C-alpha positions as CSV (number, residue, x, y, z in Angstrom):
1,X,0.0,0.0,0.0
2,X,2.3,2.7,-1.2
3,X,-0.5,5.2,-1.2
4,X,-3.4,4.0,0.8
5,X,-5.5,7.0,-0.2
6,X,-6.3,5.3,-3.6
7,X,-8.1,2.5,-1.6
8,X,-9.3,4.4,1.4
9,X,-12.9,3.3,1.1
10,X,-11.8,-0.3,0.9
11,X,-9.7,0.1,4.0
12,X,-12.6,1.7,5.8
13,X,-14.9,-1.2,4.9
14,X,-12.3,-3.7,6.0
15,X,-11.8,-2.0,9.4
16,X,-15.5,-2.3,10.0
17,X,-16.0,-5.8,8.7
18,X,-17.4,-8.0,11.4
19,X,-15.5,-11.1,10.1
20,X,-12.3,-9.2,10.6
21,X,-13.2,-7.6,13.8
22,X,-14.1,-10.9,15.3
23,X,-10.6,-12.2,14.6
24,X,-9.2,-9.3,16.7
25,X,-10.9,-10.4,19.9
26,X,-8.2,-11.7,22.2
27,X,-10.9,-13.7,24.1
28,X,-12.2,-15.5,21.0
29,X,-12.1,-19.2,21.3
30,X,-12.0,-19.5,25.1
31,X,-12.5,-23.0,26.2
32,X,-14.5,-23.3,29.4
33,X,-15.0,-26.6,31.2
34,X,-17.5,-26.4,34.0
35,X,-16.0,-29.6,35.5
36,X,-12.5,-28.1,35.9
37,X,-11.4,-28.0,39.5
38,X,-8.4,-26.5,41.3
39,X,-5.6,-28.9,42.0
40,X,-2.9,-28.9,44.7
41,X,-1.2,-25.5,44.9
42,X,-4.1,-23.8,42.9
43,X,-7.0,-21.7,43.7
44,X,-10.5,-21.2,42.1
45,X,-12.2,-17.9,41.9
46,X,-15.5,-18.3,43.6
47,X,-18.4,-15.8,44.0
48,X,-18.1,-12.2,42.9
49,X,-14.7,-10.4,42.4
50,X,-13.9,-6.7,42.1
51,X,-11.7,-5.6,39.3
52,X,-9.8,-2.4,40.1
53,X,-6.7,-0.4,39.5
54,X,-4.3,1.8,41.5
55,X,-1.8,4.5,40.3
56,X,-2.9,4.1,36.7
57,X,-4.3,6.6,34.2
58,X,-8.1,6.6,34.1
59,X,-8.3,5.7,30.5
60,X,-5.8,2.8,31.0
61,X,-7.7,1.6,34.0
62,X,-11.0,1.6,32.1
63,X,-9.5,-0.5,29.4
64,X,-7.9,-3.0,31.8
65,X,-11.0,-3.3,33.9
66,X,-13.3,-3.8,30.9
67,X,-11.0,-6.4,29.4
68,X,-10.6,-8.5,32.5
69,X,-14.3,-8.2,33.4
70,X,-15.1,-9.6,30.0
71,X,-12.7,-12.4,30.5
72,X,-14.1,-13.4,33.9
73,X,-17.6,-13.3,32.5
74,X,-16.6,-15.9,29.9
75,X,-15.4,-18.1,32.7
76,X,-18.6,-17.7,34.6
77,X,-17.2,-15.4,37.2
78,X,-19.2,-12.3,38.2
79,X,-17.4,-9.0,38.5
80,X,-19.0,-6.6,41.0
81,X,-17.6,-3.2,42.2
82,X,-18.5,-3.9,45.8
83,X,-17.1,-7.5,46.0
84,X,-14.6,-8.4,48.7
85,X,-11.9,-10.2,46.9
86,X,-10.2,-8.1,44.2
87,X,-8.1,-8.3,41.1
88,X,-5.9,-5.2,41.4
89,X,-3.8,-3.8,38.5
90,X,-1.0,-1.4,39.4
91,X,2.3,0.1,38.3
92,X,5.5,-1.1,40.0
93,X,8.2,1.5,39.3
94,X,10.9,-0.9,40.3
95,X,10.3,-2.9,37.1
96,X,11.3,-2.2,33.6
97,X,8.4,-1.0,31.4
98,X,7.6,-4.4,29.9
99,X,8.3,-6.6,32.9
100,X,5.5,-7.8,35.2
101,X,4.6,-9.9,38.2
102,X,1.4,-11.4,39.4
103,X,0.5,-12.8,42.9
104,X,-2.5,-15.1,43.5
105,X,-4.0,-15.5,46.9
106,X,-7.4,-16.7,47.9
107,X,-8.4,-13.2,49.1
108,X,-7.0,-11.4,46.0
109,X,-4.9,-11.2,42.9
110,X,-2.3,-8.5,42.3
111,X,-1.0,-7.8,38.8
112,X,1.8,-5.3,38.3
113,X,4.0,-4.0,35.5
114,X,6.8,-1.5,35.2
115,X,4.7,0.4,32.6
116,X,1.4,0.1,30.9
117,X,2.8,-2.6,28.6
118,X,4.0,-4.5,31.5
119,X,0.6,-4.4,33.3
120,X,-1.1,-5.7,30.2
121,X,1.5,-8.5,29.9
122,X,0.7,-9.4,33.5
123,X,-3.0,-9.6,32.6
124,X,-2.2,-11.7,29.6
125,X,-0.2,-14.2,31.6
126,X,-2.9,-14.5,34.3
127,X,-5.5,-15.1,31.6
128,X,-3.1,-17.7,30.0
129,X,-2.9,-19.6,33.3
130,X,-6.8,-19.7,33.5
131,X,-7.2,-20.7,29.8
132,X,-4.8,-23.5,30.1
133,X,-6.9,-24.8,33.0
134,X,-10.2,-24.2,31.2
135,X,-11.6,-22.3,34.2
136,X,-11.1,-19.5,36.6
137,X,-8.3,-21.4,38.3
138,X,-4.8,-20.1,39.1
139,X,-1.6,-21.3,40.7
140,X,-1.0,-19.9,44.1
141,X,2.1,-17.7,44.7
142,X,4.0,-14.9,43.1
143,X,5.3,-15.2,39.5
144,X,7.6,-12.8,37.7
145,X,7.9,-12.4,33.9
146,X,10.7,-10.3,32.5
147,X,10.9,-9.4,28.8
148,X,14.1,-10.4,27.1
149,X,14.0,-7.4,24.8
150,X,12.5,-3.9,25.2
151,X,10.9,-3.5,21.8
152,X,8.4,-6.0,20.2
153,X,7.1,-4.7,16.9
154,X,4.3,-6.2,14.9
155,X,2.6,-5.5,11.7
156,X,-0.9,-3.8,11.8
157,X,-4.0,-5.7,12.8
158,X,-5.7,-7.8,10.2
159,X,-8.2,-5.7,8.3
160,X,-7.0,-2.4,9.8
161,X,-5.0,0.2,8.1
162,X,-1.2,0.5,8.8
163,X,-0.4,3.1,6.2
164,X,-0.2,6.8,7.0
165,X,-2.1,9.0,7.4
166,X,-5.5,7.4,7.9
167,X,-5.4,6.3,11.5
168,X,-8.8,7.5,12.7
169,X,-11.0,4.9,14.4
170,X,-12.7,4.4,11.0
171,X,-9.5,2.9,9.7
172,X,-7.7,1.7,12.8
173,X,-9.9,0.7,15.7
174,X,-8.8,0.1,19.3
175,X,-9.4,-3.6,19.2
176,X,-6.2,-4.1,17.3
177,X,-4.2,-2.4,20.1
178,X,-6.0,-4.6,22.6
179,X,-4.9,-7.7,20.7
180,X,-1.3,-6.5,20.6
181,X,-1.4,-6.1,24.4
182,X,-2.5,-9.7,24.9
183,X,0.5,-11.0,22.9
184,X,3.3,-8.9,24.4
185,X,3.5,-6.6,21.5
186,X,4.3,-3.0,22.5
187,X,4.8,-1.4,19.1
188,X,2.8,-1.3,15.9
189,X,4.7,-0.5,12.6
190,X,3.1,2.2,10.6
191,X,4.3,2.8,7.1
192,X,4.2,5.3,4.3
193,X,5.1,8.7,2.8
194,X,6.8,11.2,5.0
195,X,5.3,14.0,2.9
196,X,2.0,13.6,4.9
197,X,3.8,15.0,8.0
198,X,5.8,17.8,6.3
199,X,5.7,21.4,7.5
200,X,9.2,22.6,6.7
201,X,11.1,25.9,6.9
202,X,13.8,24.5,4.7
203,X,11.9,23.1,1.8
204,X,8.4,24.6,2.0
205,X,7.5,23.4,-1.5
206,X,7.1,20.0,0.1
207,X,4.7,21.1,2.8
208,X,1.5,19.1,3.2
209,X,-1.7,21.1,3.1
210,X,-3.3,18.6,5.4
211,X,-0.4,18.6,7.9
212,X,-2.4,19.7,11.0
213,X,-5.1,17.2,10.3
214,X,-2.8,14.3,9.7
215,X,-0.7,15.1,12.7
216,X,-3.8,15.4,14.9
217,X,-5.0,12.0,13.6
218,X,-1.7,10.3,14.5
219,X,-1.6,11.9,17.9
220,X,-5.1,10.7,18.6
221,X,-4.2,7.1,17.4
222,X,-1.1,7.2,19.7
223,X,-3.3,8.2,22.7
224,X,-5.7,5.4,22.0
225,X,-2.9,2.9,21.5
226,X,-1.2,4.1,24.7
227,X,-4.1,2.8,26.8
228,X,-2.9,-0.7,25.9
229,X,0.8,0.0,26.3
230,X,1.3,0.2,22.5
231,X,3.3,2.7,20.6
232,X,4.2,3.2,17.0
233,X,7.4,2.6,14.9
234,X,7.2,4.7,11.8
235,X,8.8,3.1,8.7
236,X,9.1,6.3,6.7
237,X,9.1,6.4,2.9
238,X,11.2,9.3,1.7
239,X,10.0,11.6,-1.1
240,X,10.0,10.4,-4.7
241,X,9.5,13.4,-7.0
242,X,9.2,14.1,-10.6
243,X,12.0,16.0,-12.3
244,X,10.1,19.2,-12.6
245,X,8.7,19.2,-9.1
246,X,8.4,22.8,-7.6
247,X,11.0,22.0,-5.0
248,X,13.5,21.2,-7.8
249,X,12.5,24.4,-9.6
250,X,13.2,26.5,-6.5
251,X,16.3,24.5,-5.5
252,X,17.8,22.8,-8.5
253,X,20.7,21.4,-6.5
254,X,18.6,19.4,-4.1
255,X,17.6,17.1,-6.9
256,X,19.3,13.7,-6.2
257,X,19.5,10.4,-8.1
258,X,16.8,9.0,-10.4
259,X,14.9,6.0,-9.1
260,X,14.0,2.9,-11.0
261,X,15.3,4.3,-14.3
262,X,12.4,6.8,-14.4
263,X,12.0,10.5,-14.3
264,X,11.5,10.3,-10.6
265,X,14.1,11.5,-8.2
266,X,15.0,11.3,-4.5
267,X,16.3,14.3,-2.6
268,X,20.1,14.8,-2.6
269,X,21.4,12.9,0.4
270,X,24.3,15.3,1.0
271,X,22.7,18.7,0.5
272,X,22.5,20.8,3.7
273,X,18.9,21.8,3.0
274,X,17.8,18.2,2.6
275,X,19.6,17.1,5.7
276,X,17.9,19.9,7.6
277,X,14.6,19.0,6.1
278,X,14.8,15.4,7.2
279,X,16.1,16.3,10.7
280,X,13.4,18.9,11.2
281,X,10.5,16.7,10.0
282,X,11.4,13.6,11.8
283,X,12.4,15.4,15.0
284,X,9.1,17.2,14.9
285,X,7.2,13.9,14.7
286,X,9.1,12.6,17.7
287,X,8.4,15.8,19.7
288,X,4.7,16.0,18.8
289,X,3.7,12.4,19.0
290,X,4.7,11.0,22.4
291,X,3.5,7.5,21.4
292,X,6.0,7.4,18.5
293,X,8.5,5.0,20.0
294,X,10.9,5.3,17.1
295,X,11.7,5.4,13.4
296,X,12.7,2.6,11.2
297,X,14.7,3.7,8.1
298,X,15.2,1.1,5.4
299,X,18.3,2.4,3.6
300,X,18.9,-0.7,1.4
301,X,16.7,-1.2,-1.6
302,X,13.4,0.6,-0.8
303,X,11.5,3.1,1.5
304,X,14.0,5.7,2.8
305,X,15.3,6.5,-0.7
306,X,18.8,8.0,-1.0
307,X,21.2,8.8,-3.8
308,X,23.4,5.6,-3.4
309,X,20.6,3.0,-3.0
310,X,21.3,1.6,-6.4
311,X,24.0,1.2,-9.0
312,X,23.9,1.9,-12.7
313,X,21.2,4.5,-12.3
314,X,20.1,6.7,-15.2
315,X,20.8,10.0,-13.6
316,X,23.3,9.8,-10.7
317,X,23.5,12.6,-8.2
318,X,26.7,14.7,-9.0
319,X,27.4,15.3,-5.4
320,X,26.6,12.0,-3.7
321,X,28.5,10.0,-6.2
322,X,31.7,11.8,-5.2
323,X,31.3,10.3,-1.7
324,X,31.3,6.7,-0.5
325,X,27.9,5.3,0.3
326,X,29.0,4.8,3.9
327,X,30.1,8.4,4.3
328,X,27.0,9.8,2.7
329,X,24.6,7.6,4.7
330,X,26.5,8.1,7.9
331,X,26.1,11.9,7.5
332,X,22.4,11.7,6.7
333,X,21.6,9.4,9.5
334,X,23.8,11.4,11.9
335,X,21.8,14.5,11.4
336,X,18.5,12.7,11.8
337,X,19.7,10.9,15.0
338,X,21.0,14.1,16.5
339,X,17.8,15.9,15.9
340,X,15.5,13.1,17.1
341,X,17.5,12.6,20.3
342,X,17.3,16.2,21.1
343,X,13.5,16.2,20.5
344,X,12.9,13.0,22.4
345,X,15.8,11.2,24.1
346,X,13.8,8.0,24.4
347,X,12.9,7.7,20.7
348,X,15.1,5.4,18.6
349,X,16.3,5.6,15.0
350,X,16.7,2.1,13.6
351,X,18.8,1.7,10.4
352,X,17.9,-1.3,8.3
353,X,20.0,-2.3,5.4
354,X,17.4,-4.7,3.9
355,X,19.2,-5.0,0.6
356,X,22.7,-3.4,1.1
357,X,23.7,-1.4,-1.9
358,X,26.1,-3.5,-3.9
359,X,28.8,-0.9,-4.0
360,X,29.0,-0.8,-0.2
361,X,31.9,-2.5,1.5
362,X,31.5,-5.9,3.2
363,X,27.7,-6.1,2.4
364,X,27.1,-3.0,4.4
365,X,29.1,-3.9,7.5
366,X,31.4,-0.9,7.1
367,X,28.4,1.5,7.5
368,X,27.8,0.3,11.1
369,X,31.0,2.0,12.7
370,X,30.0,5.2,10.9
371,X,26.5,5.4,12.4
372,X,26.0,8.0,15.1
373,X,25.9,7.0,18.8
374,X,22.5,5.8,19.8
375,X,21.4,4.7,16.4
376,X,20.0,1.2,16.2
377,X,21.3,-1.4,13.8
378,X,18.5,-3.7,12.4
379,X,18.7,-6.7,10.2
380,X,16.6,-9.7,9.2
381,X,17.4,-13.1,10.7
382,X,17.4,-15.1,7.5
383,X,17.9,-13.1,4.3
384,X,21.1,-14.1,2.4
385,X,21.4,-17.6,4.0
386,X,22.0,-20.6,1.7
387,X,20.5,-24.0,2.7
388,X,22.1,-27.2,1.6
389,X,19.3,-29.6,0.9
390,X,18.9,-33.0,-0.7
391,X,20.6,-32.5,-4.1
392,X,20.3,-28.7,-4.3
393,X,21.0,-25.5,-2.5
394,X,18.3,-23.0,-1.6
395,X,19.2,-19.3,-1.5
396,X,17.1,-17.5,1.1
397,X,16.6,-14.3,-0.9
398,X,13.8,-13.1,1.3
399,X,11.9,-14.3,4.4
400,X,11.5,-18.0,4.7
401,X,9.4,-20.5,6.8
402,X,11.8,-23.2,5.7
403,X,15.0,-21.7,7.1
404,X,14.9,-21.3,10.8
405,X,18.5,-20.5,11.6
406,X,20.5,-17.3,11.6
407,X,22.1,-16.1,8.4
408,X,25.8,-15.6,8.6
409,X,25.6,-11.9,7.6
410,X,23.1,-11.4,10.4
411,X,25.5,-12.7,13.0
412,X,28.1,-10.3,11.6
413,X,25.7,-7.4,11.8
414,X,24.9,-8.2,15.4
415,X,28.6,-8.6,16.3
416,X,29.5,-5.3,14.5
417,X,26.6,-3.5,16.3
418,X,27.8,-4.7,19.7
419,X,31.4,-3.8,18.9
420,X,30.3,-0.3,17.9
421,X,28.0,-0.1,20.9
422,X,24.8,0.2,18.9
423,X,21.6,-1.6,20.0
424,X,20.6,-4.4,17.7
425,X,17.0,-5.2,16.4
426,X,16.3,-8.4,14.5
427,X,13.6,-8.8,12.0
428,X,11.8,-12.2,11.8
429,X,8.5,-13.8,10.9
430,X,6.2,-15.4,13.3
431,X,4.1,-17.8,11.2
432,X,4.8,-17.6,7.6
433,X,7.5,-17.0,4.9
434,X,7.5,-16.0,1.3
435,X,6.8,-19.6,0.4
436,X,3.5,-19.4,2.4
437,X,2.6,-15.7,2.4
438,X,-1.1,-16.2,1.6
439,X,-1.9,-17.9,5.0
440,X,-2.4,-16.1,8.3
441,X,0.1,-18.7,9.7
442,X,1.2,-22.2,9.0
443,X,1.0,-24.3,12.2
444,X,4.5,-25.7,11.8
445,X,4.9,-24.9,15.4
446,X,8.1,-26.9,16.3
447,X,9.8,-25.2,13.4
448,X,8.6,-21.8,14.3
449,X,9.6,-22.3,17.9
450,X,13.1,-23.1,16.8
451,X,13.2,-19.9,14.8
452,X,12.2,-18.0,18.0
453,X,15.0,-19.7,19.9
454,X,17.4,-18.4,17.3
455,X,15.9,-14.9,17.8
456,X,16.7,-15.3,21.5
457,X,20.3,-16.4,20.7
458,X,21.0,-13.1,19.1
459,X,20.1,-11.3,22.4
460,X,18.5,-8.4,20.6
461,X,17.3,-5.2,22.1
462,X,14.2,-5.4,19.9
463,X,12.4,-7.8,17.6
464,X,10.3,-6.9,14.6
465,X,8.2,-10.0,14.4
466,X,6.3,-9.7,11.1
467,X,6.2,-7.8,7.8
468,X,2.9,-6.7,6.2
469,X,2.0,-9.9,4.4
470,X,-0.9,-10.8,6.7
471,X,-2.1,-8.6,9.5
472,X,-1.9,-9.7,13.2
473,X,-4.9,-11.6,14.2
474,X,-4.1,-13.5,17.4
475,X,-2.9,-16.8,15.9
476,X,-1.2,-19.5,17.9
477,X,2.0,-18.7,16.0
478,X,1.8,-15.2,17.4
479,X,1.6,-16.6,20.9
480,X,5.1,-18.1,20.3
481,X,6.4,-14.5,20.3
482,X,4.9,-13.9,23.7
483,X,6.5,-17.1,25.0
484,X,9.8,-16.3,23.4
485,X,10.0,-12.9,25.0
486,X,8.8,-13.9,28.5
487,X,9.4,-17.6,29.2
488,X,13.0,-18.5,28.4
489,X,12.9,-21.1,31.1
490,X,10.0,-23.1,29.5
491,X,11.0,-25.7,26.9
492,X,9.4,-25.3,23.5
493,X,7.7,-28.7,23.8
494,X,6.1,-27.9,27.1
495,X,4.8,-24.5,25.9
496,X,3.4,-26.1,22.7
497,X,1.7,-28.8,24.8
498,X,0.1,-26.1,27.0
499,X,-1.0,-24.2,23.9
500,X,-2.6,-27.3,22.4
501,X,-4.3,-28.0,25.7
502,X,-5.5,-24.4,26.0
503,X,-7.3,-24.3,22.7
504,X,-8.2,-28.0,22.0
505,X,-8.4,-29.8,25.3
506,X,-6.3,-32.4,26.9
507,X,-7.5,-35.4,24.9
508,X,-6.3,-33.8,21.7
509,X,-2.8,-32.8,22.8
510,X,-0.8,-35.8,21.6
511,X,-2.4,-35.8,18.1
512,X,-2.1,-32.0,17.7
513,X,1.5,-32.1,18.6
514,X,2.0,-34.9,16.0
515,X,0.2,-32.8,13.5
516,X,2.3,-29.7,14.2
517,X,5.5,-31.8,13.9
518,X,4.4,-33.3,10.6
519,X,3.7,-29.8,9.3
520,X,7.1,-28.6,10.5
521,X,8.6,-31.4,8.4
522,X,6.4,-30.5,5.4
523,X,7.8,-27.0,5.5
524,X,11.3,-28.4,5.3
525,X,10.5,-29.6,1.8
526,X,9.6,-26.3,0.1
527,X,12.1,-26.2,-2.8
528,X,12.5,-22.5,-3.2
529,X,11.1,-19.1,-2.3
530,X,8.9,-18.2,-5.3
531,X,8.4,-14.9,-6.9
532,X,6.0,-12.6,-5.0
533,X,2.4,-13.7,-5.3
534,X,3.1,-15.9,-8.2
535,X,2.3,-19.5,-9.1
536,X,0.6,-22.4,-7.2
537,X,2.5,-21.6,-4.0
538,X,0.3,-18.5,-3.7
539,X,-2.9,-19.4,-5.4
540,X,-2.9,-22.9,-4.0
541,X,-5.8,-25.1,-5.2
542,X,-7.2,-22.1,-7.1
543,X,-4.2,-22.2,-9.4
544,X,-5.1,-23.5,-12.9
545,X,-3.3,-26.1,-15.0
546,X,-2.5,-24.5,-18.3
547,X,-3.2,-27.1,-21.0
548,X,-1.0,-25.8,-23.8
549,X,1.8,-23.2,-24.4
550,X,0.5,-19.8,-25.3
551,X,-3.1,-20.5,-24.0
552,X,-5.0,-17.4,-23.0
553,X,-5.2,-17.2,-19.3
554,X,-8.7,-16.2,-18.0
555,X,-8.9,-12.8,-16.3
556,X,-10.0,-14.4,-13.0
557,X,-6.3,-15.4,-12.4
558,X,-5.0,-11.8,-12.7
559,X,-4.7,-9.3,-9.9
560,X,-3.6,-5.8,-9.0
561,X,-0.5,-5.9,-6.9
562,X,0.1,-2.7,-5.0
563,X,3.7,-3.3,-4.4
564,X,4.3,-2.8,-8.2
565,X,3.5,0.8,-7.7
566,X,6.5,1.4,-5.5
567,X,8.4,3.4,-8.1
568,X,5.6,5.8,-8.6
569,X,5.9,9.5,-7.5
570,X,5.0,10.1,-3.9
571,X,1.3,11.0,-3.4
572,X,0.6,10.5,-7.1
573,X,-3.0,11.2,-7.8
574,X,-3.7,8.4,-10.3
575,X,-5.7,5.3,-9.5
576,X,-4.5,1.7,-10.0
577,X,-2.4,1.7,-13.0
578,X,-2.3,-0.9,-15.7
579,X,1.2,-1.9,-14.8
580,X,0.0,-3.0,-11.4
581,X,-2.2,-5.7,-12.9
582,X,-0.5,-9.0,-13.6
583,X,-1.3,-12.6,-14.3
584,X,-0.4,-14.8,-11.3
585,X,-0.3,-18.1,-13.2
586,X,2.7,-20.3,-13.7
587,X,1.9,-21.3,-17.3
588,X,5.3,-22.8,-18.3
589,X,8.5,-24.2,-16.8
590,X,10.4,-21.0,-16.2
591,X,13.2,-20.9,-13.6
592,X,12.3,-17.3,-12.8
593,X,9.4,-18.7,-10.8
594,X,11.9,-20.3,-8.4
595,X,14.8,-17.9,-8.0
596,X,17.6,-19.1,-5.8
597,X,17.4,-22.8,-6.3
598,X,20.7,-24.3,-7.5
599,X,21.1,-28.1,-8.2
600,X,24.3,-29.6,-6.8
601,X,24.7,-31.3,-10.2
602,X,24.3,-28.8,-13.1
603,X,23.0,-31.6,-15.2
604,X,20.3,-32.6,-12.7
605,X,16.7,-32.1,-13.7
606,X,15.7,-28.8,-12.1
607,X,12.0,-29.4,-12.2
608,X,12.2,-33.0,-11.1
609,X,13.9,-31.8,-7.9
610,X,11.0,-29.4,-7.3
611,X,8.3,-31.9,-8.1
612,X,9.9,-34.5,-5.7
613,X,10.1,-31.9,-2.9
614,X,6.5,-31.0,-3.2
615,X,5.6,-34.6,-3.3
616,X,7.3,-35.0,0.1
617,X,5.6,-31.9,1.4
618,X,2.2,-33.4,0.3
619,X,2.9,-36.6,2.2
620,X,3.9,-34.8,5.4
621,X,1.1,-32.2,5.3
622,X,-1.4,-35.0,4.7
623,X,-0.2,-36.6,7.9
624,X,-0.8,-33.4,9.8
625,X,-4.3,-33.2,8.4
626,X,-5.0,-36.9,9.3
627,X,-3.8,-36.3,12.9
628,X,-6.1,-33.3,13.3
629,X,-9.0,-35.2,11.9
630,X,-8.4,-38.0,14.4
631,X,-8.1,-35.5,17.2
632,X,-11.4,-33.9,16.3
633,X,-13.1,-37.2,16.3
634,X,-12.1,-37.8,20.0
635,X,-13.0,-34.2,21.1
636,X,-16.6,-33.8,22.3
637,X,-18.7,-30.9,20.9
638,X,-17.4,-27.8,22.5
639,X,-15.4,-24.6,21.9
640,X,-12.3,-26.9,21.9
641,X,-13.8,-28.9,19.0
642,X,-14.7,-25.7,17.1
643,X,-11.1,-24.5,17.5
644,X,-9.8,-27.8,16.4
645,X,-12.0,-27.9,13.3
646,X,-10.7,-24.4,12.3
647,X,-7.1,-25.6,12.7
648,X,-7.9,-28.7,10.7
649,X,-9.3,-26.7,7.8
650,X,-6.2,-24.5,7.8
651,X,-4.0,-27.5,7.7
652,X,-6.1,-29.1,5.0
653,X,-5.7,-26.0,2.8
654,X,-1.9,-26.1,3.3
655,X,-2.0,-29.7,2.3
656,X,-4.1,-28.9,-0.8
657,X,-1.8,-26.1,-1.7
658,X,1.2,-28.5,-1.6
659,X,-0.8,-30.9,-3.7
660,X,-1.6,-28.1,-6.2
661,X,2.2,-27.2,-6.4
662,X,3.1,-30.8,-7.0
663,X,0.4,-31.3,-9.7
664,X,1.2,-28.0,-11.4
665,X,4.9,-28.8,-11.8
666,X,4.2,-32.5,-12.8
667,X,1.6,-31.4,-15.4
668,X,3.9,-28.7,-17.0
669,X,6.8,-31.2,-17.1
670,X,4.6,-33.7,-18.9
671,X,3.2,-31.0,-21.2
672,X,6.7,-29.9,-22.2
673,X,7.6,-33.5,-23.3
674,X,4.3,-33.9,-25.1
675,X,4.7,-30.7,-27.0
676,X,8.3,-31.5,-27.9
677,X,8.0,-35.2,-28.8
678,X,4.3,-36.0,-28.9
679,X,4.7,-38.8,-26.4
680,X,1.3,-40.3,-25.8
681,X,2.3,-41.7,-22.4
682,X,3.0,-38.1,-21.2
683,X,-0.4,-37.1,-22.6
684,X,-2.1,-39.8,-20.5
685,X,-0.1,-38.7,-17.4
686,X,-1.3,-35.1,-18.0
687,X,-4.9,-36.5,-18.0
688,X,-4.3,-38.3,-14.7
689,X,-2.8,-35.3,-13.1
690,X,-5.6,-33.1,-14.3
691,X,-8.2,-35.4,-12.8
692,X,-6.4,-35.4,-9.4
693,X,-6.1,-31.7,-9.4
694,X,-9.7,-31.2,-10.3
695,X,-10.7,-33.2,-7.3
696,X,-8.2,-31.3,-5.1
697,X,-9.5,-27.9,-6.2
698,X,-13.2,-28.7,-5.7
699,X,-12.5,-30.1,-2.2
700,X,-11.0,-26.7,-1.2
701,X,-14.3,-24.8,-1.8
702,X,-15.9,-25.9,1.5
703,X,-12.7,-24.6,3.3
704,X,-13.1,-21.1,1.9
705,X,-16.8,-21.1,2.7
706,X,-16.2,-22.2,6.3
707,X,-13.1,-20.0,6.8
708,X,-13.6,-17.0,4.7
709,X,-10.6,-15.2,6.2
710,X,-8.5,-17.5,4.2
711,X,-9.9,-16.2,0.9
712,X,-7.4,-14.2,-1.1
713,X,-10.2,-11.8,-2.0
714,X,-10.0,-10.4,1.5
715,X,-6.3,-9.4,1.2
716,X,-5.5,-5.7,1.3
717,X,-2.2,-5.8,-0.5
718,X,-3.8,-6.2,-3.9
719,X,-7.1,-6.9,-5.7
720,X,-7.7,-10.6,-6.1
721,X,-10.6,-12.7,-7.4
722,X,-12.4,-14.9,-4.8
723,X,-10.8,-18.3,-4.5
724,X,-14.1,-20.0,-5.3
725,X,-14.5,-18.0,-8.4
726,X,-11.0,-19.0,-9.5
727,X,-11.6,-22.7,-8.7
728,X,-14.8,-22.8,-10.7
729,X,-13.1,-21.2,-13.7
730,X,-10.2,-23.6,-13.3
731,X,-12.5,-26.6,-13.3
732,X,-14.4,-25.3,-16.3
733,X,-11.2,-24.9,-18.2
734,X,-10.0,-28.3,-17.1
735,X,-13.3,-29.9,-18.1
736,X,-13.1,-28.4,-21.6
737,X,-9.6,-29.7,-22.0
738,X,-10.4,-33.2,-20.7
739,X,-13.4,-33.4,-23.0
740,X,-11.3,-32.6,-26.0
741,X,-8.7,-35.1,-24.8
């Protein structure tokens, strides 16, 4: 969403959609068992309880009391203002802001945090204890929970807007902040054009006519978020301006390098006026918006555009190209860091070299010593790693669910940050990767827990836990982030067993754990990170089988992808452009669909490797589905069973996606041989594959009907056809071909 204004009505509708708002309820899916009883060392809440606060802001207290009262009601406990025993929320100034403790006694429960975020974390852990026990039952005693890092950043809530400036309740409601608080997230990433917040003395030609309104809207959103201990991290997009923009007419020497080989330019990254403009604008935001916890500046490949971001540009900046990228970036970030620190000493500036400029030394490592004191070094945990797999290597060119280790370059960045005394933030993914970006999460829970253990191993000061592929919606994978931050003493297996017991009931735990393990193995067979949004890995069972080379692809399989508008001018007034509409179908064997896969043997069959890996992923994901079906059969009708059926449908969809991937590759391989040699055996194989995929696709329709949140049509990063529409078109096309055959 590079300019969310062009889809503002769609964003407003999504924020108000009951299907989406339901997913943001942190108390959704609570399992209550009226037969649950307190065991040794435990207490049960009986009678009426008072829920109250001390030394907390009135708005914060109202939110806490309302939340916990709702929770108690769902566990059949009455909250009354005049009751004797009390649940008391409070600030303990001896704690760090995110830390908490809770004490449970028969006559009362005390929950304390070092700041508002800590109090909410304490509430969430108390609720966790009761939910695992399926009743208003708590362990007796005092328990401390200390966060391993100070900053936990998440993407925006599912269905709500994350892109500046539309942050009124119509676009970003409070329920998303409440959900963050229940998962230990104290920061939401907001994203978009800096020009919405510009009121500059230095480059007044860039001033925003709606500046006051936009700033007031952000301030109000920050106040609302603050009730839940949540702040904002602003990932700013620097100006992209046409060559004849008024600012360049008034100040010709502030025009920097051209972007994306177009007549669109960034501001000169060395010019004093530009440095003053950035410092002034960002410091002003830090000063005016107390809930702005920090800034994230991507200085490699996108977002915070500068003159040395690319090589071989059409119009290089004559000033910046006389300097090294490290010198130029160090100066630009230095002026920003100094100004922001003066405006708000507690606000951070995080520097993220997502794609280090190729001309920089040591893949960007030499920039780190040149960063100003206090600047945060940020890097993703996996990008750039190379996995050795069975017969091939897989380059992790972007986020992966398959690779759960630490990329070598990331270790070097973390070490360099510490040596230079800079805080280090790590970027990870909680539940998906680019191989599976269409899902809210993939329950490969053991694999995801291992990834979080590697996050811990880096000992970061902050964690950015998810990019903008699927909004936060309270998944079980997101609970792993809460566990990773607060429960280092608890083994992953024990936490996962508690999580399964919480949502599915004790009889299902063993089978659910086996299902999650099988899904973890399945994700280890993903052969490559595919191109964004392309092919069967994204469309899943809705992806068609193209019967012949050059066949016209039905329009249902095309989509508008907003990220393709990245190179457009900032705040451009046009609507969705033709270049943002693309066909998502893999219609031929083209290696560009699987960048980064390199066979060990150059003579090996590239596509046979992929087909075989998907076949293994089909087998493992089918095992996961079978385990969950068996678990559902032994779970009596209850909320636990409803939760289990929803998880089963998600796993079935992953299985059917893996099957569609295998069938697509297998079909295209046989088609290639048929078209080249006319081999009738290959033609017969195509028929068998088509029949299998037809059944696979039709079986997915009930999933989308039962779980509409899984439908691609609800995504907000593009415009997609409904999955059922695509499946029916796919089957019609297949039937025509099979009839001719």
